[in-house]
N, C-alpha and C positions, 0 to 999 in steps of 0.2 A: 313217363318211363316207368313201367311196372317193375316192382320188386318181385322176382320169381322165387327167391329163396333167401334165407337169413340163418347164419350159424356162427357161433363164436365171435359175435360182434361184426361179422362181415355181411354186407348187403350185396346180393347178386341181382343185377338189373339188366333189362334188355329194352332198348329203345324201339319204338315203332318206326318203320321206314328208314332203318339205320344202315342201309346198304349203299348209300351215296358216297360218304367220306371213306369208309373202309369197306370195300366190296368183298369182304370175306366174313363168314359167320363168326361172330364174337359175342362176348358178354362184357359187362362193366361190373367191376368189383370195387366196393368202397369199404374202407376201414378207417374210422376217425378222419384225419386230414389226408389220408392216402386214397388214391384212386388209380385204377389200372383198367385198360382195355385188353382183354385176353382172348386169343384165338381158340375156338372150340375144338378144332381138329387136333391140335397138338399141345395146347396149354401154354403156348409162349406168349409173352407180353408184346402187344402191338404198340402200346402207348402207356405212359405213366409208370407207377410202381406201387408195390405193397411191401410191408416188412417180410423178410424171407420166410419166417415161420407161417405167416398167414398165406403167403403165396403157395406154399406147399399144400396147405389145407384146400385152397381153391383148386389147385391142379388135381388133387386126389378126388375132389368132388366132381370135377369135370370128367375125369376118367370113368367114374361110376355112372354118371348121368348123360353121357355124350349123345345117345340116341334121343333122349327127351329134350335136350338142349337144341338139337338140330330140328326137331319137330316144332319147338317154340320159335326158333329162328325163322322158319318158313311162315309161321303165322305172323310174326312181328313185321317182316318186310311187306306183308300184305295188309297190315293194319288191323289184323284180327286179334281178339282177346287171347292172352297167353295163359297157359296152365302153370300153376305153382309146382315146384319140384322139391321133393323131400330134402331137408337139410342134412348136412354131415353130422353124424352122431358119434 
């Protein structure tokens, strides 16, 4: 599972061929012992949780990079290499 970005201690990951369980474009975010699956389209949590302040950072990052995330999603479900995406600064 490639890490596509990292900021403020948050890892943003995308699995290859990850459209079987959740057939909706999403990312995985990890922060310490927390992990969440987040829908790219609207930034809502599909599964898991993150601390509220970290979740807001991830949602802001998704809003900024939605087009790039969708491009990576298409690559990921095809098993192709993903592009890194700029972190939140």
